[in-house]
Each structure stands twice: as structure tokens, then as C-alpha cells.
C-alpha positions in Angstrom: -9.5 -5.4 -22.3 -11.4 -7.2 -19.7 -14.8 -6.1 -18.5 -13.3 -5.4 -15.1 -11.0 -2.7 -16.4 -13.5 -0.9 -18.7 -15.2 2.1 -17.2 -17.7 4.8 -18.4 -16.7 8.2 -19.2 -13.4 7.3 -20.9 -11.7 6.2 -17.6 -9.2 3.4 -18.2 -6.3 2.2 -16.0 -4.5 1.5 -19.4 -4.5 5.2 -20.3 -1.4 6.9 -18.8 -3.3 10.1 -18.2 -6.3 8.4 -16.2 -6.2 9.2 -12.4 -6.9 5.5 -11.7 -3.4 4.7 -12.8 -1.7 6.8 -10.3 -4.2 5.5 -7.5 -3.5 2.0 -8.6 0.3 2.7 -8.3 0.0 4.4 -4.9 -2.3 1.5 -3.5 -0.5 -1.5 -5.0 3.0 -0.5 -4.9 5.0 -2.4 -2.3 4.9 0.2 0.5 1.3 1.5 -0.3 -0.1 -2.0 -0.2 1.6 -2.9 3.0 0.5 0.3 4.7 -3.1 -0.1 3.6 -3.1 -3.8 4.8 -1.5 -2.6 8.2 -4.5 -0.2 8.7 -7.3 -2.6 8.1 -7.6 -3.4 11.9 -8.0 0.2 12.8 -6.1 3.5 13.3 -2.4 3.5 13.9 0.2 6.0 14.9 3.1 6.6 12.5 5.6 4.5 14.6 3.0 1.6 14.7 2.7 1.6 10.9 6.5 1.7 10.6 6.7 -1.3 13.0 4.0 -3.2 11.0 5.7 -2.4 7.7 9.2 -3.5 8.6 12.0 -2.5 6.2 10.5 0.9 5.3 12.4 4.1 6.0 10.7 6.9 7.8 10.9 9.1 4.7 9.4 6.6 2.4 6.6 5.8 4.9 5.8 9.5 5.2 5.7 9.9 1.5 3.5 6.8 1.1 1.1 8.0 3.7 1.0 11.5 2.1 0.1 10.0 -1.4 -2.6 7.7 0.2 -4.0 10.7 2.1 -4.1 12.8 -1.1 -5.9 10.0 -2.9 -8.4 9.8 -0.1 -7.6 6.3 0.9 -6.1 7.2 4.3 -6.9 10.1 6.7 -4.4 11.8 9.0 -5.7 13.0 12.4 -3.6 15.2 14.6 -4.5 15.0 18.3 -3.7 18.0 20.6 -1.2 16.4 23.0 2.4 16.7 24.3 4.2 15.2 22.5 2.2 15.7 19.3 0.2 12.5 18.3 -0.8 11.8 14.8 -2.9 8.8 13.8 -3.6 7.3 10.3 -6.8 5.5 9.4 -8.5 4.1 6.4 -11.3 6.2 4.9 -14.6 4.9 3.5 -12.9 5.0 0.1 -9.8 3.2 1.3 -11.5 0.4 3.2 -12.7 -1.6 0.2 -9.3 -1.1 -1.6 -7.4 -2.3 1.6 -9.8 -5.2 1.8 -9.0 -6.3 -1.8 -5.3 -5.9 -1.0 -5.7 -8.2 2.1 -7.6 -10.6 -0.2 -4.8 -10.6 -2.6 -2.3 -11.3 0.2 -4.3 -14.2 1.4 -4.5 -15.6 -2.1 -0.7 -15.3 -2.4 -0.5 -17.1 1.0 -2.6 -19.9 -0.2 -0.6 -20.3 -3.3 2.8 -20.0 -1.7 3.6 -23.7 -1.4 3.0 -24.2 -5.1 5.0 -21.0 -6.0 7.9 -22.0 -3.8 7.9 -25.5 -5.5 7.8 -23.9 -8.9 10.6 -21.6 -8.2 12.7 -24.5 -6.9 12.0 -26.6 -9.8 13.1 -23.8 -12.2 16.4 -23.6 -10.4 17.0 -27.3 -10.7 
């Protein structure tokens, strides 16, 4: 196990009962990672998150945002207005996690030409 995954008090992402495992799943799953990345520039309404994360259904986005909210990574703010207005925003807990996800996305972008070449070479 790497030093980066060892933690005090018996916490381990490799332990199926550790809370970190479910948070990792929520934050790095396809929709969670994209929702967190979409929120890095500031609060967004539900429809704005949906437009940013193309391909996600309303139901899946709602479930994803609920999980991220339950983990404390995202906050949901209801504004008194007609029609009702709800905004989602990264929390202090969620900001560094979203930042790491954006860094990972940027790393993937920088390696994409080599990845595409590798994929094409394997097919040939």
C-alpha cells in the first residue's frame, strides 16, 4: 500500500467498510467527477449543471448531486422565488477534491495524443 493511501485511525480506501471508499466512488465516478468539475467556476442551477454534463439524465444528475451533498462536497441552496430556484455549489470540503479532479482531467488531456496513438497501434 502506498503512503498516499495509508491513514491514521484504521482508515483505508482498500477497506470496503471505510467511508472513504464510498466518497471516492461518488466523487470519481463518471457523473460525480463531471458534476464536481462543472462546479469549479462557481454555483450553478440544476439545468446549468445538466447542460455542462451532457449525456446525463435528470434522474441520474439528481441522484449524483444528492450523494455529493450527503458527503458534504456540494451544497444545495434553495432561493425563494417563483419559479423556485435551486443552486449547487462546492463546499470547503468539496473544493480541493474538485480541484484534484480537474487536475486529473488536465493530465488526461495532456496525455491524450499518446493515448490515442497507443489505442490505434493496438488495433493495427
